[in-house]
N, C-alpha and C positions, 0 to 999 in steps of 0.2 A: 588696463595696459597689459596685464599678464595674459588675459584672454586673447588680445590682439597678437601678442608674441607667439602664443601657442598656435593660434590659427595660421599665422605666417609660416611657422615651423612645419605645421601639417601640410600646408599647400606646397611648400618646397619639397618636403620629403615624400609626398604621396606617390609621385611617379616612381621614385626609387624603390620604395617599399613594395608597392603593388607589383612592380616589375620583378622584384626578387621573389615574391610569393609565386607569381605565375611561372617563373623559370624553375623554381624548386618543384612545383607541382607537375610541370611538364616533364621534368626529369623522372619523377616518380610514376608518371603515367596516369595521374589523377588530377585533371584540370578543374579548377573551380568554375562555377557558372559566373555570369556577369554580376558584378556587385553594384549596389546603389552607391551614389556619392556619399551618403551618410555613413553607410557601412564601411566604405573605403577609409574614411577618416577615423572611424572607430578602430579598424584593424591596424592602421599604420601606427597609432599610438600604443595600443594594447599589445602589439607585436613586440614592443620594447619593454613595457612595464608589467604586463601579465602574459608572457609568451605561451605559457601552458594552456591558457584558455583558447588562444588563437589556434594553436596547433591541434587542440582537441576538436575545435569547430571545423577545421580544415579536413578532418577525417570523416565528418558527418555527411549524410546525404543532403542536408540542408545547404551545405556549401557548394554542392555540385549539380543540384537539380532545381530548376525554377518551378514555381507553381504552374506556369504555363505548360512546361514539359510534363509535370505530374498529371495534369488534367487531361492530357492527350492519350494517356495509357488506357487500355481496356479496363472496364469497371473492376474486375476481380484483382487486377494488378495495382490498383491505385492505393496509395498510402495517404490520400487526401480525400476528404469527404465534402468539401465545399465546391459549389459551382458559381459562387458569388464573391470571389476574391477581388479586392480592390485592383483596379487597372494598373496602378503604379507598382504593385507588388508582383504582378504576373511575370514580367520578363527578367526579374533579378533573383539572385539567390536569397534564401531566408537567412539573413545575417544579423549582426548585432542590433542594428536600428530597427529592423523589421520585427524583432521580438521585444526589445526594451523600449521601443517608441510607441507602442500601441496604447490606445485608450487613455491618453494622458489625463483627461479631465476626471476619470473615475479613480485614478490612483493617488492615494494620499502620500505615497512614497515617490511621487514624481518631483524632479528637481532640475534646475538649470545646470547643465554639464558641458562647459565649453561651447555654448551656443546652441545646444540641443536640449530638448525636454525629454528626460530619460527616467524610466521607472527602475527601481532597484530590483523588485520582485516581478518575475514573469509568471503570470497566473493562468489557470485554465481559460479564463475569459479572453486572454490574449491568444492562447493557442487555438481557440476555436475560430479564429479568422480563417484558418485553413482546415481545421479538424472539428467542425461543429457537431457531427454525429458522435464522435468519441467523447467530446466534452459533455454533451447532453447525457449520454449513457453513464458517464462517471458521476455526474451531478446527482443521480438518483440512487447511487450505490451506498452501501454501508461505509465504505472507505471514505467517501466524501464527507460523511457526517460523523466521522470517528471522534473528532474533538467534542462535538456537541453531545455525542453518546456518553462520553465521560463526564461532561460538565453539567448536563441538563437532567441526567438520571441521578436523583439524590442518593440512591444506594451505591451506584458505581462510583460516584464522586466521593462518598464516605470511604469506600474501599480503597480508592487511590490515595486519598489524603491520609488514611491510616497506615498504609504500608510504606509510604515514602517519607522522607524528611528525617530530621534528627530525633533521637530518643536519649533521655538522660535518666539516671537513677537519683531520685531525691526522696529522702526519708524512707528508704527501702522500697520505694514505688517507682515503676517505670513511667516517666512523664514524656508525653509526645509533644514536640514542638511543631509549629506550623512549618510546612515544607517551603524551602526557599525556591525562587525562580530557577536557580541553577539545578537543584535536585529534581525539579519537575521536568526541566528541559531534557534531562538525561535519563529519565525513567519512562513511564507510560506515555508521556507527551512527545517523546522522541519519535515514536511510531504513529501515535494517534494524531499528532499535530499540535501546534500552538496558535494563539491569536496574535498575529504580527501587527503591532500598532506603531504609529509614528508619533514621536514626541518632539516635533519641531526639527531644527537643524543642528548639526554639530560640526566642529572643525577637526579635521584629522591631518596628520603629517604624512606626506607621501614623497616619493622620489622626485616629483616635480613641484614640491612645495606644499603649502597649506591649502586644502580645498574644503568646501562645505558639502556635506551630504546629509540625507535624512537620518535622524536618530531613531533607530528601530528597536522596539522591545521584543523579547522572545525570538530573537534572531541570532544566529542562523537556525533554521529548522526546515526539514523537508518531509514532515509527517503527512500521511495520506489525507488527513482531515484538516489540514492547516487552513486557518481563516486568513486570507490575504488582505493587504492594504486596500484593495478595490472591493472588498467584502465577498469575493468569490471563495468557494470552498475547494480545497484539495491542492495537490502538488503533482503535476505530471512528471516532474523530475524524481519523484520517489521511485519510479520504475525506469524511466528514460533519462538517465542522469545527464546533466549539462556538462559539456556543451556539444557532446557527440549525439545525444538523444537517440542512442543506438537501439534498434529493434533486436539486435542480437543479445545485448545485455538484458533487455526486458524479457526475452524468451528463455534465458538460462535460469536455472533454479537458484543461483547465487543471489539474484536480486530479491527473491522472496525470503531468502534466509536472513535478510536484514531484520525481519520482525517475527517470522513464523518459525520459532525455535522452541525446544523444550525449556522448561517443563510444561508451560501452559498451552502453547500452540506448537506441538513438536513436528509439524509437517515436514520441514526441511530435513531434520534428523532422520525421520522415518523414511523419507524418499531416498536418502543416501544408502540405507541398508536394504532397500527393496530391490526386486529384480529390475524394475525400470531404472532405478538409480544406478545399479551396477552397469547396465548397458550404457547409460549416459556417461558415467565416469570413465568407461573404457573406450567409447567410440565417438564422443562428442566432437573431437577434433576433425572428424571426417564428414560431419553433417553440414548442410546448407542452412545457416542461421538467418540469412537475410532475404530469402526468397518470399515473395508475396504473389499469390497465396502460398501457404505452407502445405506441401504435399506429403501426406502420410505415406511412410515407407520409402519414398523417393528422397525427400530432403532430410528426414530423420527416421530413426527406427524404434524409438521409445518415447513416451510422452514426458514432457516436463510440466511444471505447474501451469504455464501459459497454454499448453496444448489443451488441457482439460477445462480451464476456467475462462479463457477469453480469445484465443487465436482463431483467425479465419483458416479453416482446414478444408482441403479438397483431396479427392483421390488423385493418383498420379495422372489420370487423364482429364482432370479438371472438374469433376463433379463435386459440388459443395457438400461437405459433411456437416459443417457447423459454421455459421456466420460469425464474423468478428463482433465482440462486445467488450466494452469497458465498464460494464456493471458486473463485477466479479462474482456476485451471488446469483445472477439470473439463470444459470444452468443448474443450480443446486436446489434440491427438494427438502433437505433436512439440514439443520444447523448442528453440526457435531460439537462445536464449541459451546457446551451447555452452561448456562448460568440460570439455574442450577442443574437442570436436566437438558438433554437434547430436545429438540422441538422442530416443527416445520418452520421453514424460512418465513421471516416476517413479510407482510404485504408492503410495508413502508420502511424505508431505510432508517427513518427517524424512530429508532426503537425506544427512545425515552418516552414516546407517547403511549406505549403499551401499559395496560393496567390488568393485572390478573384478578382472580375472583376475590382476593383479599384487599384489592385496591393498591397493591404494590406495583412499581414499574418493572415487572419481570414477566417474561414470556410464559412462565409456568408458575403454579402455586408451589408452596413448600412441599405439598403432598403430591406434586407431579402433574396435576391437571393443567393442560395447556390453555392459554388465553386465546381460544380459537378465533375470536372475532378479529384479532390482529394478525393472524397467521394464515398462510395459503392453505386452501382446502385440499381434500384428498385427490380430486381430479387434477388439480394443478401439480400436486406432488408427483402423481403418476406420470403426467406429461413430461415433467422435467427429468425424472428418473429415466424415462424411455429415451429422452434426448441424450443423456449421458451414456446409456447403454449403446446407443448408436455410435458414439465415439469409440467405445471399447471394441465394438464389433468390426471396426475398420482394421483391427489386427487379430482379434480373438473370435472363436466360434460362439454361437448363441448359448450353448450349454455352459461353457466356461463362464461367460458373462453373467448369466442368470444365477448360477450357483454362487458366484462371488457376491452378488448383490443380496441374495438370500442370507448368506452368512453375515454380511454387514448388518442387515436388519436385525438379525438375532443378537448380534453383539451389542448393538445400540440398546435394545430392550434389556439385556442383562446388566449392562453398566448403569442404566437408569434405576434398575431395582437395587443395585448396590449403593447407589447414591441415596435412594429413598431410605434404605436401612440406616445410613449414617444421619440423614436429616431427621428421621424420627427420634433418634437419640438426642440430637441437638435441640429439637423442640421440647423434649422432656427436660433437658438441662435448663432451658430458658424458663419453662413452666415452674420448675422447682427452685428457681433462684440460684442455680449453680453457675449461671453466666448472665450477663446483662444484655438483653435483646436490643437496647437502644442503639448500640453499635455492635452489629453481629460479626465484626471482623477483627477485634482487638485483643481477645483472650485466648489462652492456650487451647481450650476445648474447641473454640471457634476456628482457630488456625488448623487444627486437626481435621475438622469437618470440611473446611475450605479445600484442603489438599485432596480430599476424596473426589470432589467434582472438578476442581480447577486444574489439577495436575493429572491424577491417576485415571479417572474415567475418560477424560479427554484423550490421554495417551492411548488407551485401548481402542477407542473409536477410530482415531486417526490411523493407528496401526492396521486395523481391519480394513479400512477404506483404501489404504495405499500399499498394503502388503509388506509391513515391517514387523515380523513376528516377535522379535525380542522386545519391542515396545508394547506388545500386547501381553507379554508374560512377565519378565523380570526387570526390564528397564522402565520403571514407573508404570508398570502394567498391573496384571491381576495379582501378583504377589503383593504389591503395595496397596491395592484396593482392599485385600484381605487383612493384612497386618495393620493397616491404618484404621479399619473398622474395629478391630480388636482393641487397638490403643484407645480409640474414642470411647468404646464401651467401658474399658477399665477406668479411664479418667472420670467418667460420669458415675460409675459404681462406687469409686472411692470417696466421692463427695467432698473432696478437698479443694 
């Protein structure tokens, strides 16, 4: 009976609400595209009960451009990579139902919602209806596998479980308790992702009464390696937040700052103090953040994270400098974020498959030798570095670019040597029984060793790569690499 009453209400109200939306958008000069009947019904109810979502969606390109219109654009201007979009989708805006009604049989979170079969979580497998190239690129990235990288690598898993969760003092000893789901969701797993599972249905109270919805575990979460209820990997909304799915937001460095922060991955902090960051912070309000393709010098005058890592870039006259990619490591030749040392980029994003010479799931041995079988070779490293240099040369001359990369190479080598010095001390401590190697992450000497490579060496490398001198010297840089090495030496020499 309730469903019938709601349906009648919707049918009576539809014309009024849709007319109001159209009138409002016409006044603002931003008319929505034609809406499917299903999306019209969604909008008219959610306009009342979750108006922020509707208003956000109305600002999006999805609400104003149909797939048919998008497919008609020249290839370089397209934001859509499919030529096989369902006929029923082509003439209507990408609205609520077009996203939340996809692939119902694959979604364990699908439920009956006032006569519609609706998925709670929109996954990359749903987005690939229109964006298959982007979804495929993302699926082979380290970001897509970020949760598995934490959970399936026993060393990383031990690291995460050791540093998070409750600690108590019992009998003058620190006792580590198992981390709760809450502490997990708000630490490493907030960025890496969680496994969103469905535990049946539950009843919740809303403004329109009691309704039944899927009971989700590890939700909400928008980590880059989230495992969704349809078993797909990743969350497009980590960078393109719902419901505007804005390319402007994805291109601005604030999006990357959600995760890439000091002390372990200080990219955003370093960018802010760099010359590029200075120009961005001073002039970004004058830039064209939505143009596709993105024209170097014309639409923007300094790179952001997206510029170097994934955007489609052209010269002002339309010559392609770099194609679009959603595999964010595909342009990189070296992995600055060393565990324990820097190393060539992995061949496979599933880095938990790597085995070093000691049989450990690490890209290098404790003594620094790379697990070369699992890493890209010299020719591929050179090819990728040359592609990155090509990006830099769109603004800088060759000598400037070459000297910058030569200095970066030297800095990487020096920080690896400083890490080796600390690791040799730690190996001595384990060998002499001064620390327990069964968990290399839970004692004071080990914490000091971890800081050497996890915080300080990373800071210097990122600072060299991105032009943030303070982070290479005093802000978690060389000063701390030196004092931390002295501290570790003293801790081991005292033998307490």
